[in-house]
Every structure is written in C-alpha cells, then in structure tokens.
GUMIGU-140302 format. One record per residue (C-alpha): residue number from 1; residue in one letter; chain; x, y, z. Coordinates in Angstrom, 1 decimal, m for minus. Each point is the difference from the previous one (the first is absolute). Layout:
NUM/A/A/X/Y/Z
...
***
This chain:
1/M/A/m57.6/m115.7/30.4
2/L/A/2.7/1.3/2.6
3/G/A/2.1/2.7/m0.7
4/R/A/2.6/1.5/2.6
5/V/A/0.6/3.5/0.2
6/S/A/3.3/1.3/m1.1
7/E/A/1.6/2.2/2.3
8/H/A/3.9/0.1/1.3
9/P/A/0.8/m2.9/m2.1
10/G/A/3.2/m1.6/1.4
11/T/A/0.0/1.6/3.6
12/S/A/0.3/m1.5/3.0
13/C/A/m1.6/1.0/3.0
14/D/A/0.0/0.1/3.8
15/L/A/m3.6/m0.7/1.4
16/A/A/m2.5/m2.1/m2.0
17/F/A/m3.8/0.0/0.4
18/L/A/m1.7/m3.1/m0.8
19/G/A/m4.2/m0.2/0.3
20/P/A/m2.9/2.0/m1.3
21/V/A/m0.5/3.5/m1.0
22/Y/A/m3.5/1.5/m0.1
23/V/A/m1.3/3.6/m1.2
24/D/A/m1.0/2.0/3.5
25/L/A/m2.9/2.0/m0.6
26/V/A/0.3/1.8/3.6
27/M/A/m3.0/1.9/1.5
28/T/A/0.7/2.2/2.8
29/G/A/m1.4/2.7/2.4
30/F/A/m3.2/m2.3/1.2
31/D/A/m0.8/0.5/4.5
32/A/A/m1.0/m3.7/m0.7
33/L/A/m0.2/m3.0/m2.0
34/P/A/m2.8/m0.5/m1.8
35/V/A/m3.2/m2.3/0.9
36/L/A/m2.3/m2.3/m2.2
37/G/A/m2.3/2.1/m2.2
38/S/A/1.2/3.6/0.6
39/E/A/2.3/2.4/m1.8
40/V/A/3.1/1.9/1.2
41/H/A/1.7/2.8/m1.7
42/A/A/3.9/0.0/0.0
43/T/A/2.2/3.2/0.1
44/A/A/2.8/m1.5/m2.2
45/M/A/0.7/m2.5/m2.3
46/H/A/3.4/m1.4/m1.1
47/L/A/1.4/m2.8/m2.5
48/S/A/2.8/m1.7/0.5
49/P/A/1.7/m3.1/m0.1
50/G/A/m0.2/m2.3/2.7
51/G/A/1.1/m3.5/1.5
52/T/A/3.2/m0.9/m0.8
53/A/A/0.4/3.1/m2.4
54/T/A/m0.5/2.2/3.0
55/R/A/3.3/m1.6/1.4
56/A/A/2.3/m0.2/m2.7
57/V/A/m0.7/3.8/m0.7
58/A/A/0.7/0.6/3.4
59/A/A/3.5/m1.7/m0.3
60/A/A/0.9/1.3/m3.0
61/R/A/m0.8/3.7/1.4
62/L/A/2.2/m0.3/3.1
63/G/A/3.0/m0.9/m2.8
64/A/A/m0.3/m3.5/m0.5
65/R/A/0.5/m2.1/m3.2
66/T/A/m3.6/m2.1/0.4
67/A/A/m1.3/m2.4/m2.4
68/L/A/m4.1/m0.7/0.1
69/L/A/m0.9/m3.4/m0.7
70/S/A/m3.8/m0.2/m0.6
71/L/A/m2.5/m0.5/m2.5
72/A/A/m2.3/2.8/m1.6
73/G/A/m2.8/m0.2/m2.7
74/H/A/0.1/1.8/m3.8
75/D/A/m2.8/1.7/1.3
76/L/A/m1.0/4.0/0.7
77/F/A/1.5/m0.8/3.3
78/G/A/2.9/m1.2/m0.2
79/D/A/1.1/2.3/m2.7
80/R/A/m0.9/2.8/3.1
81/L/A/1.7/m1.8/2.0
82/L/A/3.0/m0.4/m2.1
83/A/A/m0.1/3.6/m0.6
84/D/A/0.1/0.6/3.5
85/L/A/2.9/m2.0/0.7
86/R/A/2.0/1.8/m2.3
87/H/A/m1.0/3.6/1.4
88/L/A/0.6/m0.9/3.9
89/A/A/3.4/m2.0/m0.7
90/P/A/1.3/1.1/m2.8
91/T/A/3.1/m1.2/0.8
92/G/A/1.5/m2.8/2.1
93/L/A/m3.4/m2.7/m0.6
94/D/A/0.6/m2.7/m2.4
95/L/A/m3.3/m1.1/m1.8
96/T/A/1.5/m3.2/m2.2
97/G/A/m1.6/m1.8/2.7
98/L/A/m3.6/1.0/m0.2
99/V/A/m1.9/m2.1/m2.5
100/R/A/m2.9/1.6/m2.1
101/S/A/m2.7/m2.6/m0.6
102/D/A/m2.7/m0.3/m2.9
103/A/A/m1.8/m2.9/2.5
104/T/A/0.1/1.7/2.8
105/P/A/m1.1/3.7/1.4
106/T/A/1.3/2.2/1.8
107/P/A/m1.0/0.2/3.4
108/V/A/m1.9/3.1/1.8
109/S/A/m0.4/0.8/3.7
110/V/A/m2.5/2.7/1.0
111/A/A/1.4/0.7/3.4
112/V/A/m2.5/2.4/2.4
113/V/A/1.8/2.3/2.8
114/A/A/m1.4/1.0/3.1
115/G/A/0.9/0.5/3.6
116/G/A/3.9/m0.8/m0.4
117/D/A/m1.3/m3.5/m1.2
118/R/A/m1.0/m1.4/m3.7
119/T/A/m2.1/m2.8/m1.3
120/F/A/0.6/m1.6/m3.6
121/L/A/m2.5/m1.3/m3.1
122/T/A/2.4/m1.9/m2.1
123/Y/A/m0.4/m1.5/m3.4
124/E/A/2.8/m2.8/m1.0
125/Q/A/m0.8/m2.7/m2.5
126/P/A/1.2/m2.3/0.6
127/R/A/2.1/0.5/2.8
128/W/A/3.8/0.7/0.2
129/A/A/2.0/m3.2/m0.1
130/S/A/4.0/0.2/0.1
131/P/A/1.8/m1.4/m2.8
132/V/A/1.3/m3.2/0.1
133/Q/A/3.8/0.3/m1.1
134/L/A/2.2/2.7/m0.4
135/P/A/m1.3/3.0/m2.1
136/E/A/3.0/1.2/m3.1
137/W/A/1.9/2.3/2.4
138/R/A/3.6/1.4/m0.1
139/A/A/0.9/m0.7/3.6
140/A/A/m0.9/m1.0/3.6
141/P/A/m1.1/2.9/1.9
142/R/A/2.0/0.6/3.6
143/S/A/m3.9/m0.2/1.1
144/L/A/m3.2/m1.2/m1.0
145/H/A/m3.5/0.8/1.5
146/L/A/m3.1/m2.8/m0.6
147/D/A/m3.6/m0.9/1.9
148/V/A/0.7/m2.7/2.1
149/S/A/m3.4/m1.3/0.3
150/D/A/0.8/m3.1/m2.3
151/P/A/3.2/m1.8/m0.4
152/V/A/3.1/1.8/m1.3
153/P/A/0.4/m1.1/m3.5
154/T/A/3.3/m2.3/m0.8
155/W/A/1.6/2.4/m2.1
156/V/A/m0.4/2.7/2.7
157/S/A/2.0/m2.3/2.7
158/G/A/2.7/m0.1/m2.8
159/L/A/0.3/3.7/0.7
160/R/A/0.4/m0.3/3.5
161/G/A/2.2/m2.6/m0.9
162/A/A/2.2/2.0/m1.7
163/G/A/0.3/2.7/2.7
164/T/A/m3.3/2.2/m0.5
165/E/A/m2.1/0.9/2.7
166/L/A/m3.6/m0.8/0.2
167/V/A/m2.6/2.0/1.6
168/G/A/m3.4/m0.8/0.3
169/G/A/m3.2/1.4/0.3
170/V/A/m3.5/m1.0/0.2
171/G/A/m3.1/1.1/m1.7
172/Y/A/m3.5/m0.3/1.6
173/V/A/m1.0/m3.5/0.6
174/D/A/m1.9/m1.4/2.8
175/D/A/m1.5/m3.4/m0.7
176/A/A/0.7/m3.3/2.1
177/G/A/3.6/m0.5/1.0
178/W/A/1.0/2.8/m1.6
179/G/A/2.4/0.7/2.8
180/E/A/1.4/m3.1/0.3
181/R/A/0.8/m0.1/m3.3
182/L/A/1.6/3.0/m0.2
183/R/A/2.3/m0.6/2.8
184/R/A/1.3/m3.1/m1.9
185/H/A/0.8/1.9/m2.6
186/L/A/2.0/2.9/1.9
187/A/A/2.9/m2.6/0.1
188/D/A/0.8/0.6/m4.0
189/V/A/0.6/3.8/0.3
190/D/A/2.4/2.1/2.3
191/V/A/m2.3/2.9/1.5
192/F/A/m3.7/0.1/0.1
193/V/A/m1.9/3.3/0.0
194/P/A/m4.0/0.2/0.9
195/N/A/m1.9/2.5/1.4
196/D/A/m1.2/m0.5/3.6
197/D/A/m3.6/m1.7/m1.1
198/E/A/1.7/m2.2/m2.3
199/A/A/2.9/m0.8/2.8
200/Q/A/m2.7/m0.8/2.3
201/R/A/m2.2/m1.8/m1.9
202/A/A/2.9/m2.4/m0.7
203/T/A/1.1/m0.5/3.7
204/G/A/m3.3/0.3/1.8
205/A/A/2.3/2.4/1.8
206/A/A/m2.1/3.2/2.3
207/T/A/2.5/2.5/m0.9
208/P/A/2.6/0.7/m3.1
209/E/A/2.7/m0.1/2.3
210/A/A/m1.0/m3.3/0.8
211/A/A/m0.7/m0.9/m3.5
212/A/A/3.8/1.0/m0.9
213/A/A/1.3/m1.9/2.6
214/A/A/m2.2/m3.3/m1.2
215/L/A/1.0/0.8/m3.3
216/A/A/3.5/m0.2/0.3
217/E/A/0.3/m3.9/1.3
218/H/A/m1.1/m0.8/m3.7
219/V/A/2.3/3.1/m2.4
220/G/A/3.5/1.8/1.0
221/V/A/m1.8/3.0/0.1
222/A/A/m3.6/1.1/0.7
223/V/A/m0.9/3.4/m0.5
224/V/A/m3.7/1.2/1.1
225/T/A/m1.0/3.7/m1.3
226/R/A/m2.7/1.2/2.6
227/G/A/m1.1/3.2/m2.3
228/A/A/0.2/3.1/2.0
229/R/A/1.9/m1.7/3.0
230/G/A/3.2/m0.9/m2.5
231/A/A/1.1/m3.5/m0.1
232/V/A/1.6/m2.3/1.9
233/A/A/2.5/m3.1/m0.5
234/A/A/1.5/m3.2/1.1
235/G/A/2.2/m2.7/m0.7
236/A/A/3.9/m0.5/m0.4
237/Q/A/0.6/3.6/0.1
238/G/A/m1.5/0.5/2.9
239/W/A/m3.3/2.0/1.1
240/V/A/m0.5/3.5/m1.4
241/E/A/m2.9/2.1/0.3
242/V/A/m0.7/3.5/m1.3
243/D/A/m2.5/2.3/0.4
244/G/A/m2.2/1.2/m2.6
245/A/A/1.6/3.9/m2.0
246/G/A/m1.5/2.5/2.4
247/P/A/1.3/3.7/0.3
248/E/A/3.0/m0.6/1.4
249/V/A/1.2/m1.8/m3.1
250/L/A/m2.2/1.9/m2.9
251/G/A/m0.1/3.1/1.5
252/A/A/m2.8/2.5/m1.9
253/L/A/m0.9/m3.1/m2.3
254/A/A/m1.2/m2.1/3.3
255/A/A/m3.2/2.7/m0.2
256/E/A/m1.1/m0.8/m3.4
257/P/A/m3.2/m2.5/m0.4
258/V/A/0.2/m3.4/m0.5
259/V/A/m1.8/m0.2/m3.3
260/D/A/1.0/m3.5/m1.1
261/T/A/1.0/m3.2/1.6
262/T/A/m0.3/m2.4/m3.3
263/G/A/3.8/m0.8/m0.6
264/A/A/1.9/0.9/3.4
265/G/A/0.7/m3.6/0.3
266/D/A/1.2/m0.1/m3.2
267/V/A/1.9/2.8/0.4
268/F/A/1.3/m1.4/3.5
269/A/A/1.4/m3.0/m1.6
270/A/A/1.5/1.4/m3.0
271/A/A/2.1/1.9/2.2
272/L/A/0.8/m2.4/2.3
273/M/A/1.5/m1.9/m2.9
274/A/A/2.1/3.4/m1.3
275/G/A/1.2/0.5/3.2
276/G/A/1.5/m3.5/0.4
277/L/A/2.0/1.1/m3.3
278/E/A/2.0/2.8/1.5
279/G/A/1.3/m2.5/3.3
280/W/A/m2.5/1.8/2.5
281/S/A/m0.5/m2.2/2.9
282/L/A/m4.1/m1.3/0.7
283/A/A/m0.5/3.1/2.1
284/Q/A/0.9/2.2/m2.2
285/R/A/m1.8/m1.5/m2.9
286/V/A/m3.1/m0.2/2.0
287/E/A/0.2/3.7/0.8
288/A/A/0.7/0.6/m3.7
289/A/A/m3.1/m1.8/m0.8
290/V/A/m1.9/1.7/3.0
291/L/A/0.5/3.4/m1.7
292/C/A/m0.7/m1.1/m3.6
293/S/A/m3.4/m1.4/0.9
294/G/A/m0.2/3.3/2.1
295/L/A/0.5/2.0/m3.0
296/A/A/m2.1/m2.0/m2.5
297/V/A/m3.4/0.4/1.8
298/R/A/0.2/3.5/m0.1
299/R/A/m0.5/m0.4/m3.9
300/P/A/m2.3/m1.9/m1.9
301/G/A/0.3/m2.7/m1.4
302/G/A/1.9/m3.0/0.6
303/A/A/2.8/0.1/m2.5
304/S/A/m0.5/3.9/m0.7
305/G/A/0.5/0.8/3.5
306/A/A/3.4/m2.1/0.3
307/P/A/2.6/2.5/1.2
308/D/A/2.3/1.0/m2.9
309/A/A/3.4/2.1/0.1
310/S/A/m2.1/3.3/0.4
311/A/A/m1.9/m1.1/2.8
312/L/A/3.0/m1.1/1.9
313/R/A/1.5/2.8/m0.3
314/G/A/m3.1/2.1/1.2
315/W/A/m0.2/m2.6/3.0
316/W/A/4.0/0.7/0.7
317/D/A/m0.4/4.0/m0.2
318/A/A/m3.2/0.3/2.1
319/A/A/1.3/m2.6/2.8
320/P/A/1.1/1.1/3.3
321/A/A/3.0/m0.6/0.6
322/G/A/m0.1/m2.5/2.6
323/G/A/m2.0/m2.1/m2.8
324/R/A/2.8/0.5/m2.2
325/R/A/2.7/m1.2/2.8
326/R/A/m2.4/m3.2/0.2
327/L/A/m0.5/m1.0/m3.6
328/A/A/3.7/1.5/m1.3
329/H/A/0.6/m3.3/m1.9
330/L/A/m3.0/1.1/m2.1
331/E/A/2.2/2.7/m1.4
332/A/A/1.4/m2.1/m2.6
333/W/A/m3.5/m0.1/m1.6
334/V/A/m0.8/3.3/0.2
335/T/A/3.9/1.0/m1.7
336/R/A/m0.6/m2.9/m2.6
337/G/A/m2.3/2.3/m1.9
338/A/A/0.9/3.5/0.1
***
C-alpha cells in the first residue's frame, strides 16, 4: 500500500527535489578510516535525514517554499525520517510528494567521517527509481533538482518545457560507460552541480577547472564544487571561481573545526537554487552556496547542519566588515528570518 504524507495541502512551491531519501547515521571523530578486522571508536554520533532530504531541508531553511518528492517505508526508520523532517523544517517544506510504502523499506546509510573525508555503508533495497509520471502535485516549481545518472523522466522534461529550471546532480556511479551516458543526459537539464571527483571522472579531466569547462560543452551551466577550495562554474553566463569560505568571510567562525562533510554538496546545491529565486547573478549564487556549505560542515549531520536564519544571523554578526561587503546580497536571507 502506498500513502502520501499530508503536509501543507494545496500549496505551491519554489523549489522541488526529486530523488531517494536516507536516514544517515553519521559517526565522527576518527583519525583514520577503519580497516577490515579492526575496531575504532567514534567520539560523536548523529542521526539525520540524508540524500535528497538534505537538499530539501537546506532550501526550506533558507526561506524557499520547498517540495520533497521521494519514497520512504512504513517502518521505524521512515517514522524517524518524517519526524526529523518536520522538526528541522517546520515551515516551508511540503511533504505531500513523499510517498510511504509497506513494500519498500526506508534506506539507511552509515557515514564514517575521518580526516576531512567520509565513506558510506548503505542499505537500499530496491534501488531508487524515479516515478514515471507527474506526482499528484499542485504547481510547477521554479526549479527542480534530480539525479542525471539516468535519463530525465518525461514528466520532468514537461516541467522544463513549462519554464522550470532543471538542476542535475549525480550519486556515486563508476561503471563502464558511466561518463559518456551522463554527458548525454546533460542536454536535458539547465544546470549540473557535481563535486570535483564526480566531474573529473565524468570527463577524464585532470582538474576541477578543466572538468567544469568540459561539462559546459554539454549543459548550460556547470558548477563544480571543490571542497574547502570553494567552487568553479562555467557556461553561458561566463566563468566564475569562488574560493572556499575562510577567515575573511567567516571571521571567528573559521576557527571552528570541520566536523561533518556528509551533506556539504547537498547544502551547496540547495543554496545555489535558492539564490536563483532572488535574481542573483551566477557569481552571487555560487558565493552564497560556498558560504552555506562552509557553515554546514561545522555542524553534525547533513540536514540538521544546514544553516537556518539563526545561523546566518550569527555569521553576519561575526563576519568581518569586508566579508559582509563582499556578500552584501546575503543580507536578504539574514533579515528575512529576523
């Protein structure tokens, strides 16, 4: 039996996120990743919505009217996922597109974070498959995010034809011919946002910058994240390069340790899309996304670490004057939640 979660019925949305959701069990505090046959002990553990849920929560916490289109089981983990979504984004997150199933268990990922990187152990049976038709949904969003490892569904292409901006991402895939298939799918979206490893594997380029330029031959805008080094974008709107958020932007917050990089890319993509609602330039959108992901990695959990109005005000108040001038456009987000 399938059933929809009844939340915010009849509302429209600005941003929509289509894809699998997970319950992430994040363990941090390791000096190095464990090897087979050994046991290591975490210093902290956190349970948080993950996958597409991270992007949806991050966008809602930035003030965007957001819809999550996904599938969760009628099980203990599905109950926890739904409760956390309602808690982390009590307003602005439409869950009418979250289908709950008796036949499909809620996917679970264990993330182990060490040395600024992480690895995942994931249970997801069966693997996510995008719905083949438009969900029972109220209005077309201004922008929709989806995985472009597989072809874009026909109903999603229909939204694009009606004016919805399609933003593509990609999960971890590395089988034979993956890069070539991915590049073919890029013609069906407007923006592609991979991390540096994904971009370089998809193109064979030696650097994230070269990968961005190569991807821009297949999609309107390619935005490649570079971890602590920020991000680079290429395409119809020109070339943009933004360094990682350092002391000149974060102020004293830069001294806080990076504790969890699990959802950094998801927060980046959500902020990039939310910035588009403001009419900001591509450079301003990338600057906002770099800042938000820089704040997120200093908190545990992907979705739970996504900055909200309170976190943005805390950053704004502590930021050096030069940082506030450079990111003056973000005052719109800071004051909106005041």
